[in-house]
Structures are given as C-alpha cells and as structure tokens.
C-alpha positions in Angstrom: 67.8 94.6 111.3 69.4 94.7 107.9 72.7 96.7 107.5 75.4 96.9 104.9 79.2 96.7 105.2 81.3 98.3 102.4 85.0 98.3 101.7 87.0 99.2 98.6 90.5 98.6 97.3 91.8 99.8 93.9 91.1 96.4 92.2 88.3 95.1 94.4 85.2 96.5 96.1 82.6 94.7 98.3 79.2 95.7 99.6 77.6 93.1 101.8 74.1 93.2 103.2 73.7 91.3 106.5 71.0 90.7 109.1 72.1 91.7 112.7 70.3 92.0 116.1 69.1 95.4 117.1 71.9 96.1 119.6 74.7 95.6 117.1 77.9 97.7 117.1 80.0 98.7 114.1 82.7 96.3 115.1 80.3 93.3 115.5 78.8 94.0 112.1 82.3 94.2 110.4 83.3 90.9 112.1 80.1 89.0 111.2 80.2 90.3 107.6 83.3 88.3 106.8 85.1 91.3 105.3 88.1 90.8 107.6 88.6 87.3 106.1 88.2 88.5 102.6 90.6 91.4 103.1 93.2 90.3 105.7 95.1 93.6 105.3 92.3 95.5 107.1 93.5 96.7 110.5 90.7 98.1 112.6 93.1 99.4 115.2 94.5 101.8 112.5 91.8 102.2 109.8 88.9 104.6 110.4 85.3 103.5 110.0 82.1 105.4 109.3 78.4 105.2 108.7 77.2 106.9 105.5 80.4 108.9 105.3 80.4 110.1 108.9 83.3 108.9 111.1 82.3 106.8 114.1 83.9 104.6 116.7 83.9 100.8 116.6 81.5 100.7 119.5 78.8 102.9 117.8 75.4 101.3 117.7 73.8 100.7 114.3 70.3 101.5 113.1 68.3 99.6 110.5 69.6 100.4 107.0 72.9 101.8 108.1 75.9 101.3 105.8 79.2 100.6 107.6 82.2 101.8 105.7 85.8 100.8 106.3 88.2 103.5 105.1 91.7 103.0 103.9 94.5 105.6 103.6 94.4 107.6 100.5 97.6 107.4 98.5 98.4 109.3 95.4 100.9 108.5 92.7 103.0 111.5 91.7 103.1 110.2 88.2 99.3 110.3 87.8 98.4 113.5 89.6 98.5 116.7 87.5 101.1 119.2 88.7 99.7 122.6 89.7 102.2 125.5 89.5 101.3 128.6 91.3 98.7 129.4 94.0 95.1 128.3 93.3 96.0 126.2 90.3 96.0 129.1 87.8 98.9 129.6 85.4 101.1 132.7 86.2 101.3 134.2 82.7 
C-alpha cells in the first residue's frame, strides 16, 4: 500500500510517498521513509505523531493512502506575535 510521511521545520519541509506492506505501523513507516536520517533532531519518544491531523500512537496500523505526520512543538517569538491588550482582543477605549 502507498502512504505518505510528512514533516516540517521552519526552513525545510518534506513529504515522502512510500510503498509499505498492509500490516504497517506508523513507526515502521516513519523509520522506512528515511525522515529520521534527514532530520536527526526528531525524537519519537517526545514528539507526537498523527494521521491526517488526528493524533495516534506509534503502533497504530496504517491504511492505504494515509498521511503520517510528525509534529514538532510550536514556539512563538514574542517579537513577531502581535500583542493583544484586554479581554477578547478588543481595544478598551
């Protein structure tokens, strides 16, 4: 069956399509895809994974056409995020 593995960092994104046997787990697909070699900072013991935006465990079985996603923590830079004063984002004038 054909599945995809996707991962994104601020400066680099990857979407790989690979052929896997029918009884493949999320972890097997990630390992076979080579994404762990391309992004050595990925830590599957810490980072969450999903299929089409739905969180799953590494031992979840895949179906044909599934997209495995490896999520990284979201960080925000206080210099680039607009400041909201007041409740609900409205100005208190």
